C-alpha positions in Angstrom: 21.2 10.5 11.7 19.3 8.3 9.2 15.7 9.1 8.4 13.3 6.9 6.5 10.4 8.4 4.5 7.6 6.2 3.3 5.3 7.5 0.6 8.4 9.2 -0.8 7.1 9.5 -4.4 3.8 11.1 -3.3 3.0 14.8 -3.5 4.1 15.7 0.0 6.6 12.9 0.3 8.8 13.8 -2.7 9.1 17.4 -1.5 9.8 16.3 2.0 12.6 14.1 0.9 14.2 17.0 -1.0 13.9 19.3 2.0 15.3 16.7 4.5 18.2 16.0 2.2 19.4 19.6 2.8 19.7 19.1 6.6 19.6 15.4 7.6 22.8 13.3 7.4 21.1 10.5 5.5 17.6 10.3 4.0 16.3 6.9 3.0 13.3 7.0 0.6 11.2 3.8 0.5 9.4 3.4 -2.8 7.9 0.5 -4.7 10.1 1.2 -7.8 13.6 2.5 -7.2 15.8 4.6 -9.4 19.0 6.6 -8.9 18.8 9.9 -7.1 19.7 12.8 -9.3 22.4 14.1 -7.0 23.2 11.1 -4.8 21.9 12.7 -1.5 19.1 10.2 -1.0 19.2 6.4 -0.4 16.4 5.0 -2.5 15.3 1.5 -1.3 12.6 -0.8 -2.7 9.7 -1.3 -0.2 6.0 -1.5 0.1 3.8 -1.0 3.2 1.9 -4.2 2.2 5.2 -6.1 2.5 6.4 -6.1 6.2 9.7 -7.8 5.3 10.5 -5.0 2.9 9.6 -2.4 5.5 12.0 -4.1 8.0 14.8 -4.0 5.4 14.2 -0.3 4.6 14.1 0.7 8.3 17.2 -1.1 9.4 19.7 1.4 10.8 17.2 4.3 10.8 16.8 6.7 13.8 13.6 8.4 12.8 10.7 7.7 10.4 8.2 9.9 8.5 5.3 7.8 7.5 3.4 9.3 4.6 2.5 6.3 2.5 -1.3 6.1 2.1 -4.1 5.3 -0.4 -5.5 8.9 -0.6 -8.3 8.6 -3.2 -12.0 9.2 -3.2 -12.8 5.8 -4.6 -11.3 2.3 -4.9 -12.5 -0.8 -6.8 -12.5 -2.5 -3.4 -13.0 -0.5 -0.2 -10.6 -3.0 1.5 -7.8 -1.2 -0.4 -8.1 1.8 2.0 -7.8 -0.5 5.0 -5.0 -2.6 3.6 -2.8 0.4 2.8 -3.8 3.0 5.4 -4.4 0.7 8.4 -2.5 -2.5 8.0 0.3 -0.7 6.2 0.6 1.8 9.1 0.6 -1.0 11.6 3.4 -2.7 9.8 5.5 0.5 9.7 4.9 1.1 13.4 5.7 -2.5 14.3 9.0 -2.3 12.4 9.8 1.0 14.1 9.2 -0.5 17.5 11.3 -3.6 16.8 14.2 -1.5 15.3 14.3 0.9 18.3 13.4 4.0 16.2 13.5 7.1 18.2 10.4 8.7 16.8 7.8 8.3 14.1 5.9 11.2 12.5 2.6 9.8 11.0 0.9 12.0 8.4 -2.8 11.6 8.8 -5.6 13.9 7.6 -7.8 16.7 8.8 -10.8 14.4 8.0 -10.1 12.5 11.3 -10.8 15.6 13.4 -14.1 16.5 15.0 -16.3 19.6 14.5 -16.0 22.6 16.8 -19.5 23.9 16.1 -18.5 27.0 14.2 -15.2 27.5 15.8 -11.7 26.5 14.7 -11.1 22.8 15.4 -7.8 21.5 16.6 -6.2 18.1 17.3 -7.9 18.0 20.7 -11.4 18.5 19.3 -13.4 15.2 19.9 -15.0 13.5 17.0 -18.6 12.4 17.4 -19.8 12.1 13.8 -19.4 8.7 12.0 -17.0 8.4 9.1 -18.6 9.4 5.7 -16.2 7.4 3.4 -14.0 4.3 3.6 -11.0 6.7 3.3 -12.1 8.6 6.5 -12.8 5.4 8.3 -9.4 4.0 7.4 -7.5 7.2 8.5 -9.3 7.2 11.8 -8.4 3.6 12.3 -4.8 4.3 11.4 -4.6 7.0 14.0 -6.0 4.6 16.6 -3.2 2.2 15.6 -0.6 4.9 16.0 -1.9 5.8 19.5 -1.9 2.1 20.4 1.8 1.9 19.5 2.5 5.0 21.5 1.0 3.3 24.5 3.4 0.4 23.9 6.4 2.8 24.1 7.0 4.0 20.6 7.3 7.8 20.3 4.6 8.8 17.8 3.5 12.2 16.5 0.4 12.4 14.3 0.2 15.4 11.9 -3.2 16.3 10.4 -2.8 18.5 7.3 -5.8 19.9 5.5 -6.0 19.9 1.6 -2.5 20.9 0.4 -1.7 23.1 -2.5 1.6 23.5 -4.3 3.4 23.0 -7.7 2.3 20.0 -9.8 -0.7 18.4 -11.4 -4.2 19.0 -9.9 -5.6 15.7 -8.5 -7.9 14.4 -5.8 -5.7 15.3 -2.8 -3.8 18.4 -3.9 -4.5 21.7 -5.5 -2.3 23.3 -8.2 -1.0 26.9 -7.7 -3.3 28.0 -10.5 -6.4 26.7 -8.7 -5.3 27.8 -5.3 -7.0 31.3 -5.0 -10.4 29.8 -6.1 -10.1 26.7 -3.9 -9.1 28.7 -0.8 -12.1 31.0 -1.1 -14.5 28.1 -1.9 -13.1 25.9 0.9 -13.5 28.7 3.5 -16.8 30.1 2.4 -18.7 27.1 1.1 -17.2 24.0 2.5 -16.0 25.2 5.8 -12.4 23.9 5.8 -9.0 25.2 5.1 -6.3 24.4 2.7 -2.6 24.4 3.5 0.3 25.7 1.4 2.8 23.0 0.7 5.6 24.9 2.4 3.6 25.1 5.6 2.7 21.4 5.5 6.4 20.5 5.0 7.6 22.9 7.8 5.0 21.4 10.3 5.9 17.8 9.3 9.6 18.4 9.8 9.2 20.4 13.0 7.2 17.8 14.8 10.0 15.3 14.7 11.6 17.1 17.6 8.5 18.7 19.2 5.7 17.4 21.4 5.4 14.5 23.7 5.6 10.8 22.9 1.9 10.7 22.0 1.1 14.0 20.3 -1.2 15.1 17.6 -0.8 18.3 15.5 -3.1 20.0 13.1 -1.3 21.6 10.1 
């Protein structure tokens, strides 16, 4: 089996590639700048979600796809950046998967697309009624709608919705370092009302959903 990972140099993506390399026959990592893999277990190919031709080349011969590439920032010089990468980029990946006969695509989305459960724990079935608060949220909602559209066209798609993820590395907008984790977990739960996810749990959920669920499934992680 050959699996393609987009967003393979991102925080979750690079750890996912390493984990898949332990169990999957061939892992192909799509990235904008390529370099040799340290131990030769990973095929690194040049590609960009803004370039459909490069996506098609990267996906050729792949059975499954993990789509993690995204513009996950609080701000952009142009709000269109969120939609170019997160929506148009996702559509391009899904279109290539449909044309190449890929068995299943796992799309990593975000908890920001989910609705409120009025004081109870929300899940992937909780309807959303509130408008998007940021271009990022709006773009991720639109990307999920695109994924479900392709599912209706016959592509097997699973959408995974992780919360804020913490793990080893540098603290930034979309992840929390181990050193900050205890504070952030308490603050998130008590003051902000949302959860954070350990990296290991996010990876386990992402990997597991490749072989779980129906052809149009969403999963909160």
